[in-house]
N, C-alpha and C positions, 0 to 999 in steps of 0.2 A: 258757269259750271259749279256744280254742288260739291266742294272738297269735302264735306262733312259725310255726304253719302259715299265718298272713296276713302273714307278712315280706314286705315289698317295699322296694326300694331308694327308690322314690319317696316313701315316707312311712316314717321311723325312728322306733323307740320302744326306750326305755331306761330301767330302773327302778333307782334306786340310792338307798338311804337313806331310803325312802318316796317319793321324788319321782320321778313318771314324766315322762319328758322326750320330746315329739313334735316331731318335725323334718321339714318340708315340704321336701322334698328334690329340687326340680327347678330350681335357680338358673338354669339355661340359659333356661327360660320363666318367669322371675320367679316361681317357685313356684306357677304355674296348677295347679288342683286337676283331676284325672282322676277319673272317679267311683268306680274302685277307691281312689282316696285317701280319699275322702269316706266310702266304706263303712268302710275302716281306721279312721278317725279314730272313728266311731259305736262300732265294735267296742271299742276300747281304754276309751272312755267306760264302754260296758255292762260290761267287765271290772272298771273301777275301782269299779263299783257293788256288786260281789260281792268283791273280793279287798281286804280291809283293811289289805294291805302296801301298798298304795296311797294315799298320804295326799293328794297334791296333784299336778295335772298342769300342766306349763309347755308351751306352744306356741310354736314358732319357728321362722323360716324360714332356709332354709340361705343362706350370702353374706351380701353386704353390701346388695344392691340392693331386697329385696321382704320381707316376711313371707308374703303370698300375693296374688297377683293376680286372684283368682276363680277360675272355672271355665275350662279350658282350651276355648278357642272350637271346636277340633275336635269336641268332644263334641256339638256343635250340628248337626253336617254330617249326622248320621243322622237328623234329626226329618223324618217324613214325613206325620204326621198330628196333630190336635189333641190326641189322647191321649198323645202325645210330650211335648207341652208340660205336661200336667197329671202325668204321671209324674216329669218332671223337678223340677219344683217340689214335689211330694210327696216326693221324695227328698231334695231340699235342707231342708225344712221337717223330715223326719224326724231327718236328721243332726243339725242345728243345735238341735233341740229335745233330742235326747238329749246334746248337750254341755252345753246350758243347764242341764239337769237332772240332770246328774252328781252323784252324791253328795259328791264331794271337790270342793274349791276348785280354781279354772282361772285361770291368768295367761297372758295374751296378751304375749308380749316382742315388740314391734313394730318390726323394723328396715326401714326404707326404705318404700317403697310398700305401703300395705294396701286394697287397693279390690275393689269388687263383693262377690263371694263371700267373700273373704279378710276384707273389712270386716264382713260378716254374721258369720263365724266369731269374729272379735275382738269384737264386740258381745254374742256369746252366753257368753263368758268373763266371770268374775267381778271381775277385775281386768285393766287394759290399761297397760302400761309401753312408752312409746316413747321415741326419741332426738330429738335436736334435728332429724334430718333425716326424720323421719317424716311421711309424708303420706296421709291418710285420705279415702276417698270412694267415691260410687257413680254413676260416670260414665256410666250407661246411656242417658241421653237424648242423648249426643252420640255413641254407639258402637253399640249394638245395636238400641235401640229395645223394649228388654223392659221388663219391671216386675220389682217385688219382690212376694214373696207375702204374703198378710195377716199371717202370722206374723212375718216380717220388717219390715214396716211397725209392727205392734204392738210388736215388741221395739224398734226404734229410738225410736218416738214415747215409750215408757215411759222410755227412756234420755235422750233428748235435747229431748224435746217436739215437738209436730206442726209448730210454726213453723220450725223448724231442720231436721226431715226434709223439708219443702217446699223449703227454700233449698238443701239438699245435692243432692236430685234435680233440681230444677229448674236450678239453675245449672250442674251436672254438674261442680262444681269439687273438686278435692282440697284438703282443708285443712291446713295446717300445723300442728305439734306444739302450738305456744302456743295455737291456736284451739281444737285438738281437745281439749286440757285445759281449756280455758274452759268448754266447753259439755258437758263429761263424757264424751266418746269416749275421751279418756286419763286413766287415774287418777294418772298421773306421767309426767315426763319427765327422762331423764337426757343427758348430753352426747354419748355415742357408744356404739357397739356393745360395746365393750370393758366399759363401764359398764352397759350394759344387761345383758349376761351376769351381771355380778357383782351387780347389784341383783336381778334375777329370781330369782337363786339365792338371795339374801339373805331375798327374801319367802317363797319356796316353804319353805326351812327354818324360818322363823318360823311359818308357817302350819301346817307339819307337827308341830309341837311343841305346837299348841293343842288344845283340846278338840274332837274330831271331831264330837261330836253337837251342840254348839252351833253349829259352822259350817253343818253339815247342815239344822239347823232354820232357821237365819237365811234360808239359801239358799231352803228351802220356804215359809217364811212370806212373803218378799218376792216369789215366784212366784204366791202365791196372790192377792196384792193386785194383780196385772197382770191385767186380763181381756183376754182374746184371743179374736177372731172364730174362726169354724170355718173349715178349709181350704175347705168348699164354699162358702161366703160369697164367696170372693175368686176361684173359678174362672172368672167371667166376665170379670174384669179381665186374668186370665192368657191366656185363649184370644183376647181382643181384641187384645194385643200379640204373642203369640207365632206366631198364625196370618196375621199382617197381612204385606202386601207390605212395609211399612216394615221388618220383622225381618228379612226376607230381604235386603232392601237392606242393612240395617245388617251383616248377617253378612258378604255378599259385599264391600262397603267395607272392612270390617275385615281381611278376610283378603288383600285386594289392596292395603292401603295407601291408600286414597282416600277422600275425603271423603263420606259418604252424602248422597242427595237425597231427604228425606223428603216424603212424600205426604199423611200422615195417614189411611191406608188400609191 
């Protein structure tokens, strides 16, 4: 796959000394992801599966405000039918599964806010390093009124357990770095962004020097232990949320910067 042909200013990729560095580059929008950015992320992971010059991937958000704040809300404006909702979640599932199953170790270097789809990307990475100002969560119960896919719920439950998944989704709160580390959403916390960049580079270089088959085998072994429901088993939940009046209300409220009025229908 020709990564040069897919070059985009919104998502930058650089390979140096075996370390592939992915930068979500929309700081003006807290690095919210467009569909094209999701697809480029998947393409880089697929390239890493075949290109043994890539030994580790580091994901980072541009600027000092956010790692990634999820999917750009404008992407939802084109939703016209129930199939649009299913296609969206199928796309996200495919991209995050490609990231999770990538042959090489993946490190999320999390600066600032890491929410929604951005938190989903971080959860799909092998290691997550944050700063003292990192905040992570899935605030969809107070913003859009949509839901996570079965794959995302399964991945989060395997990572932090069912009670904490419910706590995060039900309260719609963003947890700070210390709590995120205590529950497993962060594997390490450093003081600031400068320390984050140094530590992410240090860990990346460490992993790049280790036996690649050992790392790959460990990733695959852990994945095989985690039972996942099929995409089809969660379609009724996706349709219930995305085709609801509440979702339309949440989208309109978000875009117009007002509080949504939920009706449960």
